[in-house]
N, C-alpha and C positions, 0 to 999 in steps of 0.2 A: 502493500499499499503507500502509496507517496505521500509526504511532508507537504502541508501546507505552509508555505511561511505566511512571516507575520502580517505584511502591508496585504499580502491574499485576504487572509483570513477576516482582517478589518474591514476590506471592503465586501467580503462576501456577508459578512454581519448586519453592514450599513445595506446594501441591498436586502436583504430580508428585513430588517429595521422598515425601511421604505416601503417594501411592499404590504409589510403589513402597516403599514398607518395608513395604504390607500384602499386597503380591504375595509380596514376600522372607519374609515371617514366614511369610503360605501354605505356602509351598515346606520349612520346616521339616519339618514330618512328612511322611511317605506313607504313604497306605493301606497299611492291614497286608494280605501276602499270605503264607501259608506258607511259599510256595516263597523268597520275598524275604530273611523270617525267617529260616529254612534257612541263606540262604547269608549276612549279616550275620553270624550266629554262625558259620560255618566260617572268617571271617577273624578272627576275636577281637577285633572290634570294641566296644567298647561298646557296648550299645543301649539305647534304652527302648523300652516300650509304652504305651502312656496307653488305659487301657479310657475312653472318648471319649460322650458323649452334648451333641447339638447344642443343646438346651434344657436343659442341667444349670447352676446357676449358677455350681458350684464350677470345673467342666471348664471354663467361660469363663476364670472366672480364673484361673486355669493356666495356660490357653495362652500370656498375653502372658508371664510369667514364663518357662517354657520357654524360648520363641522368644528371648529376651533371651539367657540361659543355652548354648542350642546356640551363640551367634555368639560366642562366647569363645574364643580359642586352646586352651583345654584339651579343650574339647569338641567340636573338629573333628574326629573323628573317629565322634563320636557320633551313632547310624543312630536315627531314631525315628521309627516302627512307629505310630499314629493305627487304634484295634480300634473300630470305630464300637458301642454298646454295644447297640443296638435292633435293627440288622442282620443283625449278627455275633454274633446269639448262641454257636453251637458254638466260635465262637471265645474267647470270654468265657470260657467255661465250658473249655476247657484250658488258660487261664492262672489259673484258679481262683479271678474273682475276683467279689466277690456283690452290687459294686455298680458307679458309675461313679464317675470322678474318681479310679481305682485306676491306680498309675503303678510300673511294676514295671522294675527295671536289672537287665540280663542283662552278664555277662563272658563272652565266647563264650556257652559251653552251658550256665552256670551262673548261675541268679537269686542274686544278691547282694543285693538291695535290695528293700525292697516300703512303698506307703504308700498311704493313702486318702484323701483329703478335703483334703489338706495345698496348704495358699495361703500359704505362709510360700517369702519366695524364698531366705531362707539354708538352711532342711530340706530343698528339691528341693534344692539345689547337690549336698549332703550326700548324699544318695543318688545322685546323676548321677557324686559321685567314687569311690562305689564301684563303677564300671562301668570305671574309668580304673585 
């Protein structure tokens, strides 16, 4: 068996950590379903609904911000649902969203905040705070 050099070992570890981070970030949001959303509302948990499009550069900028905030202890109970702007048009309409990159925060059954096109970490964090 071949011995792995120290530099290669560090590079392999860094690559594995990066892949783990991508997997963990991808798990921050759940694809939207009405039943899962209603269940989350019934618990009274804070909820973020992302109206998202894969082609949207603003949505792509929002994703790492939301993922980073979601792992903070104060947002440990935050439920994140992603509504696909292109394939879930009826759900987009139910939420009253006119465009992708819309973020909607609920506290239980009540909508407590909404933003469109926001890519600033502080203001997204303030929006999420409204659901706590």
